[in-house]
C-alpha positions in Angstrom: 73.8 -159.7 96.4 73.5 -158.3 99.9 75.9 -159.7 102.5 74.4 -161.9 105.1 75.8 -159.6 107.8 73.7 -156.7 106.4 70.6 -158.9 106.2 71.1 -160.0 109.8 71.5 -156.4 110.9 68.4 -155.4 109.1 66.0 -158.0 110.5 67.5 -157.5 114.0 66.6 -153.9 113.8 63.1 -154.7 112.5 62.6 -157.2 115.3 63.5 -154.5 117.9 60.8 -152.3 116.4 58.0 -154.9 115.7 58.8 -157.5 118.4 58.3 -160.2 115.7 60.6 -163.1 114.8 61.9 -162.8 111.2 64.1 -164.9 108.9 65.5 -164.5 105.4 66.3 -167.3 103.1 68.0 -167.6 99.7 65.8 -168.7 96.8 67.0 -172.2 97.3 65.6 -172.2 100.8 68.8 -171.9 103.0 68.3 -169.5 105.9 71.0 -166.8 105.8 69.7 -164.5 108.5 67.3 -165.1 111.4 66.2 -163.7 114.8 65.1 -167.2 115.9 67.8 -169.5 117.3 65.9 -172.6 116.1 66.2 -171.4 112.5 70.0 -171.1 112.5 71.6 -173.3 109.9 68.2 -174.6 108.6 66.4 -174.5 105.3 62.8 -173.8 104.2 61.2 -177.0 102.8 59.8 -176.8 99.3 61.2 -173.3 98.8 61.7 -174.0 95.1 58.0 -174.7 94.7 57.1 -171.4 96.4 59.6 -169.5 94.3 58.2 -171.0 91.1 54.6 -170.3 92.0 52.8 -167.1 90.9 51.9 -166.2 94.5 53.9 -163.4 96.2 53.2 -164.7 99.7 51.7 -167.8 101.4 50.9 -169.1 104.9 52.4 -172.4 106.0 52.3 -173.9 109.5 52.1 -170.7 111.4 54.6 -168.8 109.2 54.0 -166.3 106.5 56.3 -166.3 103.5 57.0 -163.3 101.2 59.1 -163.1 98.0 61.7 -160.4 97.6 62.2 -159.5 93.9 65.1 -158.2 92.0 64.3 -157.1 88.4 61.2 -159.3 88.5 63.0 -162.4 89.7 62.5 -163.7 93.3 65.9 -163.6 95.1 65.0 -164.0 98.7 62.2 -165.3 100.9 61.2 -163.5 104.1 59.6 -165.6 106.7 57.7 -164.2 109.7 56.0 -166.1 112.6 52.3 -165.4 112.9 49.1 -165.5 110.8 47.3 -162.3 111.7 46.9 -159.1 109.6 49.5 -157.2 111.6 52.1 -160.0 110.9 51.2 -159.8 107.2 51.9 -156.0 107.2 55.2 -156.4 109.0 56.2 -159.2 106.5 55.4 -157.0 103.5 57.3 -154.1 105.1 60.4 -156.4 105.7 60.3 -157.7 102.1 60.0 -154.1 100.8 63.0 -153.0 103.0 65.2 -155.8 101.7 64.1 -155.2 98.1 65.2 -151.5 98.5 68.5 -152.8 99.9 69.0 -154.9 96.8 68.5 -151.9 94.6 70.9 -149.8 96.7 73.6 -152.5 96.7 73.2 -153.1 93.0 73.7 -149.4 92.4 76.7 -149.4 94.7 78.1 -152.4 92.8 77.6 -150.7 89.5 79.3 -147.6 90.8 82.2 -149.6 92.4 82.6 -151.5 89.2 82.7 -148.3 87.2 85.3 -146.8 89.5 87.4 -150.0 89.4 87.5 -149.9 85.6 88.2 -146.2 85.6 91.2 -146.7 87.9 92.5 -149.5 85.7 92.1 -147.5 82.5 89.6 -150.0 81.1 87.2 -147.3 79.8 87.2 -145.1 76.7 86.9 -141.4 77.3 83.4 -141.3 75.9 82.3 -144.2 78.1 83.7 -142.5 81.2 81.4 -139.5 80.8 78.3 -141.3 79.6 78.4 -144.0 82.3 79.2 -141.4 85.0 76.1 -139.5 84.0 73.9 -142.6 84.2 75.4 -143.4 87.7 74.9 -139.8 88.8 78.7 -139.3 89.4 79.8 -135.7 88.9 82.8 -135.1 86.5 84.4 -131.8 87.5 84.9 -132.6 91.2 88.3 -132.4 93.0 89.3 -135.9 94.0 92.3 -137.8 95.3 93.2 -141.5 95.5 94.4 -143.2 98.7 95.9 -146.7 98.3 95.7 -148.9 101.4 97.8 -152.0 101.8 97.5 -154.5 104.6 97.1 -158.2 105.5 93.3 -158.4 105.3 91.6 -160.7 107.7 88.8 -162.5 105.9 86.6 -162.2 109.0 87.0 -158.4 108.9 85.1 -156.3 106.3 87.9 -153.8 105.8 86.0 -152.1 102.9 83.1 -151.3 105.2 85.4 -150.1 107.9 87.0 -147.6 105.5 83.5 -146.5 104.4 82.5 -146.0 108.0 85.3 -143.5 108.5 83.5 -141.1 106.2 79.8 -142.1 106.7 78.3 -138.8 105.5 80.4 -138.7 102.3 78.1 -140.3 99.7 80.4 -139.2 96.8 83.5 -141.1 98.1 84.2 -144.6 96.6 85.9 -147.5 98.3 86.8 -150.7 96.4 89.0 -153.7 97.0 91.7 -154.3 94.4 93.0 -157.6 95.6 93.4 -159.5 98.9 95.8 -156.9 100.2 94.8 -153.6 98.6 91.9 -151.2 99.0 91.4 -147.9 97.1 89.6 -144.9 98.4 88.6 -142.2 95.9 88.0 -139.3 98.1 86.2 -136.1 97.2 88.0 -133.0 98.4 86.9 -129.5 99.3 88.4 -126.7 97.3 90.2 -125.4 100.5 91.7 -128.8 101.4 95.4 -128.6 101.2 98.4 -130.7 102.1 97.6 -130.8 105.8 94.0 -131.9 105.3 94.9 -134.5 102.7 97.5 -136.1 105.0 95.2 -135.9 108.0 92.7 -138.1 106.1 95.5 -140.6 105.5 96.5 -140.5 109.1 92.8 -141.2 110.1 92.6 -144.2 107.8 95.9 -145.5 109.2 95.0 -145.1 112.9 91.5 -146.6 112.4 92.7 -149.7 110.5 95.6 -150.3 112.8 93.3 -150.3 115.8 90.6 -152.4 114.1 92.8 -155.0 112.2 95.8 -155.1 114.6 98.2 -155.5 111.7 100.7 -153.5 109.6 99.0 -150.8 107.4 100.5 -148.7 104.7 98.6 -145.7 103.1 99.9 -143.9 100.0 98.5 -140.8 98.5 98.2 -139.7 94.9 97.8 -136.1 93.7 94.5 -134.2 93.6 92.7 -134.1 90.2 89.8 -132.1 89.0 88.5 -134.3 86.2 87.1 -137.8 86.4 89.3 -139.1 83.6 92.4 -138.2 85.6 91.5 -140.3 88.7 93.5 -143.2 87.2 96.6 -140.9 87.2 96.2 -140.3 90.9 95.9 -144.0 91.4 99.1 -144.7 89.5 100.9 -142.1 91.6 99.6 -143.7 94.8 100.9 -147.0 93.6 104.3 -145.5 92.8 104.4 -143.8 96.2 103.7 -147.1 97.9 106.5 -148.9 96.1 109.0 -146.0 96.5 108.0 -145.6 100.2 108.7 -149.2 100.9 112.2 -148.8 99.5 113.4 -145.5 100.8 110.9 -144.6 103.6 110.8 -147.8 105.6 109.9 -146.1 108.8 106.9 -144.4 107.3 103.4 -145.9 107.1 101.9 -142.9 105.3 103.6 -141.8 102.1 102.6 -138.9 99.8 103.5 -138.9 96.1 104.3 -135.2 96.2 107.0 -135.8 98.9 109.0 -138.7 97.5 112.0 -136.5 96.7 115.0 -138.1 95.1 113.7 -141.6 95.7 111.2 -141.1 92.9 114.0 -140.2 90.5 116.1 -143.2 91.5 113.1 -145.6 91.1 112.8 -144.7 87.5 116.4 -145.2 86.6 117.6 -148.2 84.6 119.2 -151.0 86.6 122.4 -151.1 84.6 122.9 -147.3 85.0 122.4 -147.7 88.8 125.1 -150.5 88.9 127.5 -148.3 86.9 127.0 -145.4 89.4 127.6 -147.6 92.5 130.7 -149.1 91.0 132.0 -145.7 90.1 131.5 -144.4 93.6 132.8 -147.4 95.5 135.8 -148.2 93.2 135.4 -151.9 93.5 134.3 -152.0 97.1 131.0 -153.9 97.6 128.2 -152.9 99.9 128.8 -156.2 101.8 132.1 -154.8 103.0 130.3 -152.1 105.1 129.5 -153.5 108.5 126.3 -152.5 110.4 128.2 -150.3 112.7 129.6 -148.2 109.8 126.2 -147.9 108.1 124.4 -146.9 111.4 127.1 -144.3 112.0 126.8 -142.9 108.5 123.0 -142.7 108.6 123.0 -141.0 112.0 125.7 -138.6 110.6 123.4 -137.7 107.8 120.4 -137.3 110.1 122.4 -134.7 112.1 123.4 -132.7 109.0 127.0 -133.8 109.2 127.4 -132.5 112.7 130.2 -134.5 114.3 129.5 -133.5 117.9 125.7 -134.2 117.8 126.2 -137.5 116.0 128.8 -138.7 118.6 126.5 -137.7 121.4 123.5 -139.5 120.0 125.6 -142.7 119.3 127.1 -142.5 122.8 130.6 -142.6 121.4 133.6 -140.3 121.8 134.1 -137.7 119.1 137.4 -139.2 118.2 135.7 -142.6 117.7 133.4 -141.1 115.2 136.2 -139.3 113.4 138.1 -142.6 113.3 135.1 -144.3 111.6 134.7 -141.5 109.1 138.5 -141.7 108.3 138.1 -145.5 107.8 135.3 -145.0 105.4 137.3 -142.4 103.5 140.2 -144.9 103.0 137.7 -147.4 101.6 135.9 -145.1 99.2 137.9 -142.0 98.8 134.9 -140.0 100.1 135.2 -137.7 103.1 131.6 -137.4 104.5 132.5 -134.2 106.4 132.7 -132.7 102.9 129.2 -131.7 101.7 129.7 -132.8 98.0 131.2 -136.2 99.1 128.3 -136.7 101.6 125.8 -136.1 98.8 127.4 -138.7 96.5 127.6 -141.3 99.2 124.0 -140.7 100.3 122.7 -141.1 96.8 124.9 -144.2 96.4 123.3 -145.8 99.5 119.8 -145.1 98.1 120.7 -146.5 94.7 122.1 -149.6 96.3 118.9 -150.1 98.3 116.9 -149.7 95.1 119.1 -152.3 93.3 118.6 -154.7 96.3 114.8 -154.2 96.0 114.9 -155.0 92.2 116.9 -158.2 92.8 114.7 -159.4 95.6 111.2 -158.5 94.2 111.4 -158.1 90.5 113.8 -160.7 89.2 
């Protein structure tokens, strides 16, 4: 079915052209779109009788009624004020326009349903190609999946907002997965590389942040050249979103191809991770590291183990920083000024963060 918002927009446009008052009702008679204030929240009397009759249109009390068919069944009633020949022609044109919208939306629904099942691996290989052919979806086209997660406002049609970002791209697909996630299957040009792919994600993020005024996360899968591999790109985008939330908290756009060591840690067994942390810390727990120590360590890593630059950015004396590093060395046996020790401690921090995520969100 067409959304009431689209129906309203359609008859508003037709009224601007024809200067005639128009209304659209469901087959039960409830008015769902109208240009007349007096018709808002009203119903057509005896609509069921008109729907059941063989007549395609009729004139009642100064209004002409027209049926809008979908596969031979009347789905809507168009109502137009006036009883002259010109009003009749406008009414027929309006019914024809809405009928074409029904066909277009049904095709979109079929295509969206196909893409959703494709992403979820609900189709056999032979079905993928046969159904794609019927829906006029090309197979050997370069595509990529963007996964968008946000708190979706029910009053805001986020799917349509994403579609509006790429209005001329008829071969792109946008579908809602659940109340928080939207998927964009985007067709790429052969020359599109890393910069172009990330620029698309940035455009999505900026547009939705401005429109929805809420936190938005966009993750990117890898580009694929065959329709059957679109689900792989989707799985990669899902993984990128999860890994990004754990290890890249400051980022709102995450690319699967840039997850680095976080992707490896995410796939490790929990017991193996705990064994590694215990081995590094020698019985010291993460709770024993205060915020000051952790902030100091992270800033030290950001500055490539540069003592002078780190102390400058933390607004502390160089000797204070050295004291904190010495204190950490006494606790763990690791001197972060030593490259090998720094790597071990950095990985241990990431593994600890992953373990915390598992405990809070999985178990």
